[in-house]
C-alpha positions as CSV (number, residue, x, y, z in Angstrom):
1,X,43.6,29.4,180.2
2,X,45.1,26.8,178.6
3,X,43.7,25.1,175.1
4,X,44.2,23.0,172.3
5,X,42.9,23.3,168.7
6,X,41.8,20.8,167.0
7,X,40.3,19.4,163.4
8,X,38.3,16.6,162.4
9,X,38.1,16.7,158.8
10,X,38.5,20.6,158.5
11,X,36.1,20.7,161.5
12,X,37.6,22.6,163.7
13,X,37.0,23.0,168.1
14,X,38.9,24.6,171.2
15,X,39.4,22.8,173.5
16,X,39.2,23.4,177.6
17,X,40.0,21.3,180.1
18,X,37.6,21.7,182.9
19,X,38.5,19.2,185.8
20,X,36.2,20.8,188.2
21,X,33.0,21.0,186.0
22,X,32.7,24.7,186.4
23,X,30.7,27.1,185.7
24,X,32.4,28.9,182.9
25,X,30.3,31.4,180.5
26,X,31.3,29.0,177.5
27,X,28.5,30.9,175.8
28,X,29.6,34.0,175.2
29,X,33.9,33.2,175.2
30,X,32.8,30.8,172.5
31,X,31.3,33.4,170.2
32,X,34.6,35.4,171.3
33,X,36.9,32.8,170.5
34,X,34.9,31.0,167.6
35,X,35.6,33.9,165.3
36,X,37.6,33.8,162.0
37,X,38.4,37.4,161.9
38,X,39.4,38.1,165.4
39,X,39.8,35.2,167.7
40,X,41.3,32.2,167.9
41,X,38.5,30.6,164.2
42,X,36.7,27.4,165.1
43,X,33.0,25.3,165.0
44,X,33.0,25.5,168.3
45,X,34.3,24.8,172.0
46,X,34.5,21.8,173.5
47,X,34.9,21.0,177.4
48,X,36.1,17.9,179.0
49,X,34.2,17.9,182.0
50,X,33.9,14.8,185.1
51,X,31.0,12.2,184.5
52,X,29.2,10.2,187.4
53,X,27.8,8.3,184.4
54,X,30.6,7.4,182.1
55,X,34.7,8.0,181.5
56,X,34.5,11.3,181.0
57,X,31.8,14.2,179.9
58,X,31.9,16.4,176.5
59,X,30.1,19.6,175.8
60,X,29.6,21.3,172.6
61,X,29.2,24.7,172.3
62,X,28.4,25.7,169.2
63,X,30.0,29.2,167.7
64,X,26.8,31.3,168.1
65,X,27.1,30.2,171.7
66,X,24.1,27.5,171.5
67,X,25.0,24.3,173.4
68,X,24.6,21.3,170.6
69,X,23.4,17.6,171.8
70,X,26.2,15.4,169.5
71,X,29.0,16.2,167.1
72,X,30.6,13.3,165.5
73,X,34.1,15.2,164.4
74,X,33.9,16.9,167.4
75,X,34.2,13.4,169.5
76,X,36.8,11.9,167.7
77,X,38.8,14.9,168.5
78,X,37.3,14.5,172.2
79,X,38.6,10.9,172.0
80,X,42.2,11.5,171.0
81,X,42.7,14.5,172.7
82,X,41.2,12.6,176.3
83,X,43.9,9.6,175.6
84,X,47.1,11.3,174.7
85,X,46.6,13.6,177.9
86,X,45.6,10.5,180.0
87,X,42.5,11.6,181.6
88,X,41.2,8.0,179.9
89,X,43.6,5.4,179.6
90,X,41.6,3.0,178.1
91,X,41.4,2.3,173.9
92,X,37.7,1.7,174.6
93,X,35.4,3.6,176.6
94,X,32.3,6.0,177.4
95,X,32.0,10.1,176.5
96,X,28.7,11.4,178.6
97,X,26.8,14.1,175.9
98,X,24.0,15.3,176.0
99,X,22.8,13.2,172.9
100,X,23.3,10.2,175.7
101,X,26.3,7.6,176.1
102,X,28.7,7.6,173.3
103,X,31.2,4.3,172.6
104,X,34.6,5.5,170.8
105,X,37.1,2.9,169.5
106,X,41.1,4.1,169.2
107,X,43.5,2.5,166.5
108,X,46.6,3.6,168.3
109,X,50.0,3.7,167.1
110,X,53.2,5.0,169.5
111,X,50.9,6.3,171.8
112,X,49.3,8.5,168.9
113,X,45.3,8.0,168.1
114,X,45.3,7.4,164.6
115,X,41.6,6.7,163.9
116,X,38.4,6.9,165.9
117,X,35.3,4.5,165.5
118,X,32.3,5.7,167.6
119,X,29.2,4.0,167.9
120,X,26.9,6.8,166.7
121,X,23.4,4.5,168.2
122,X,20.4,4.1,166.6
123,X,19.0,7.0,164.7
124,X,15.2,8.1,165.2
125,X,12.9,8.6,162.1
126,X,10.0,9.8,163.8
127,X,8.8,13.4,163.1
128,X,8.4,14.0,166.5
129,X,11.7,13.0,167.7
130,X,14.3,15.3,165.0
131,X,11.6,17.0,165.8
132,X,9.3,17.9,162.9
133,X,5.6,20.0,162.7
134,X,4.3,17.0,160.9
135,X,2.9,13.5,162.1
136,X,5.0,10.7,159.9
137,X,6.9,7.9,161.2
138,X,9.3,8.4,158.8
139,X,10.5,11.1,156.8
140,X,11.0,10.5,153.6
141,X,11.4,12.7,149.9
142,X,8.9,15.2,151.8
143,X,8.0,18.1,149.9
144,X,9.6,21.6,151.8
145,X,9.0,24.7,149.6
146,X,11.7,27.6,150.1
147,X,11.3,30.7,148.0
148,X,8.2,29.1,145.5
149,X,11.3,26.2,145.3
150,X,9.8,23.2,146.8
151,X,12.4,20.5,148.0
152,X,12.2,16.8,148.6
153,X,13.6,16.4,151.8
154,X,14.7,13.0,154.3
155,X,15.1,14.2,157.5
156,X,16.2,12.1,161.1
157,X,17.4,12.5,164.7
158,X,20.9,11.5,164.5
159,X,21.4,12.5,168.1
160,X,20.9,16.1,166.5
161,X,18.5,16.5,163.6
162,X,19.4,16.6,160.3
163,X,18.0,17.1,157.1
164,X,19.2,15.5,153.3
165,X,18.1,16.9,150.0
166,X,19.5,14.4,147.1
167,X,21.2,16.7,144.4
168,X,23.1,15.8,141.1
169,X,26.1,17.7,142.3
170,X,26.9,19.3,145.8
171,X,29.3,21.9,144.3
172,X,26.4,23.4,142.4
173,X,24.2,23.9,145.5
174,X,23.8,27.5,147.2
175,X,24.5,26.2,150.4
176,X,25.1,29.7,151.9
177,X,21.6,31.1,151.0
178,X,19.4,27.8,151.2
179,X,21.2,26.0,154.0
180,X,20.1,28.8,156.5
181,X,16.5,29.1,155.0
182,X,15.6,25.4,155.0
183,X,17.5,25.0,159.0
184,X,15.2,27.9,160.3
185,X,11.7,26.3,157.8
186,X,8.9,26.6,160.3
187,X,8.6,22.9,159.9
188,X,11.5,22.6,162.5
189,X,10.4,24.1,165.4
190,X,14.4,23.7,167.1
191,X,16.0,23.9,163.4
192,X,17.6,21.6,161.5
193,X,21.3,20.8,160.1
194,X,21.1,20.6,156.6
195,X,22.9,18.0,154.4
196,X,23.1,18.4,150.5
197,X,23.9,14.9,149.8
198,X,25.2,13.4,146.3
199,X,25.4,10.0,145.1
200,X,28.2,8.9,143.8
201,X,27.2,5.0,143.2
202,X,26.4,2.1,146.0
203,X,29.1,2.6,148.4
204,X,30.1,6.0,147.9
205,X,28.5,9.4,148.5
206,X,29.4,13.5,148.8
207,X,27.8,15.7,151.5
208,X,28.4,19.6,152.1
209,X,26.7,20.4,155.2
210,X,25.2,23.8,156.3
211,X,25.5,23.3,160.6
212,X,22.5,24.7,162.5
213,X,24.2,26.9,165.4
214,X,27.6,26.9,162.8
215,X,27.3,27.5,159.3
216,X,28.6,26.1,156.8
217,X,31.4,24.0,157.8
218,X,33.9,21.9,156.0
219,X,32.7,18.5,157.4
220,X,30.3,17.1,159.6
221,X,30.2,13.8,161.4
222,X,27.1,13.2,162.7
223,X,26.2,14.6,159.1
224,X,27.5,11.7,157.1
225,X,26.0,9.3,159.5
226,X,22.7,10.7,158.8
227,X,23.4,11.3,155.0
228,X,24.7,7.5,154.6
229,X,21.4,6.4,156.5
230,X,19.1,8.2,155.0
231,X,20.7,7.5,151.3
232,X,20.0,3.6,152.1
233,X,16.9,4.4,153.0
234,X,15.7,5.9,150.1
235,X,17.2,2.8,148.0
236,X,20.0,4.4,147.1
237,X,22.8,3.2,148.3
238,X,24.0,0.0,151.0
239,X,24.7,-0.3,154.9
240,X,28.7,0.8,154.1
241,X,29.3,3.8,152.6
242,X,32.3,5.9,152.8
243,X,31.3,10.2,152.7
244,X,33.5,12.4,150.9
245,X,33.5,16.1,152.1
246,X,36.3,18.6,151.4
247,X,39.0,17.2,153.1
248,X,38.7,13.8,153.6
249,X,36.3,10.3,154.1
250,X,34.8,8.8,156.8
251,X,33.3,5.6,156.6
252,X,29.7,4.9,157.8
253,X,28.7,1.4,158.6
254,X,24.6,1.2,159.3
255,X,24.5,-2.4,160.6
256,X,21.1,-4.8,160.2
257,X,20.0,-3.4,163.5
258,X,20.2,0.2,162.7
259,X,23.6,0.7,164.7
260,X,25.0,3.5,163.2
261,X,29.4,3.0,163.4
262,X,31.5,6.3,162.4
263,X,34.9,6.2,161.5
264,X,37.8,8.3,160.1
265,X,40.7,10.3,161.5
266,X,41.3,13.1,164.2
267,X,44.5,15.5,164.6
268,X,45.9,18.2,166.7
269,X,47.2,21.7,165.7
270,X,48.1,23.4,168.1
271,X,47.9,23.9,172.3
272,X,48.9,26.9,173.9
273,X,47.5,29.6,176.5
274,X,44.3,32.0,176.4
275,X,45.5,35.1,178.0
């Protein structure tokens, strides 16, 4: 099996092309290959399969074997992958995901994709959509208790569920202990991605993410989108926000009609064959 290692701001994935849409057991493959010590290493597997409703289709398998609806850094890598291999030859096209059909627009120089802008659609704020075990049209600064400490959370569905906790300094957050406890809190029956957000000014924020099914990652595209949206909904930023993660920055535009656009890089690390 040929595969390609790619990353978006350090959020790394193992890519496979499955032209026949075969029923390969990607769950077990992801668990084995994504392991950092005994495998290739990655936050998940991404598979290119044919689509009947879009130009192509993206499957996302987290490192723990669970299938994700959407992945922001992954979809930019996906767009670069399918364009540079001639699977899709247009610079603006459609990708089928479990979160719906997404529309990337490519910036291409000398046949190589340098930036990808993705129409991420409109977020849902309703607690039932996220889902959360409460009734609310919008979840802003909701009190959640963990180990006797109360945290104010703001939650949103950005293709996948995201929960934001606004903090003074993201470098001081106990990400690997607090992240999983919020992810699996009884308030979230299907779990949630957790973003710790530091607001720098009206147009800049910093984000650290604990991803559902993957753990601590260097970047999370949907998490950056969700954080920018909820920072604006909380009155902390404008609609154009640069989101800083460990290895770079994503630009998030939250339009007046509620549509979210994400712009950032994607990089290929290497291509080889799995024995």
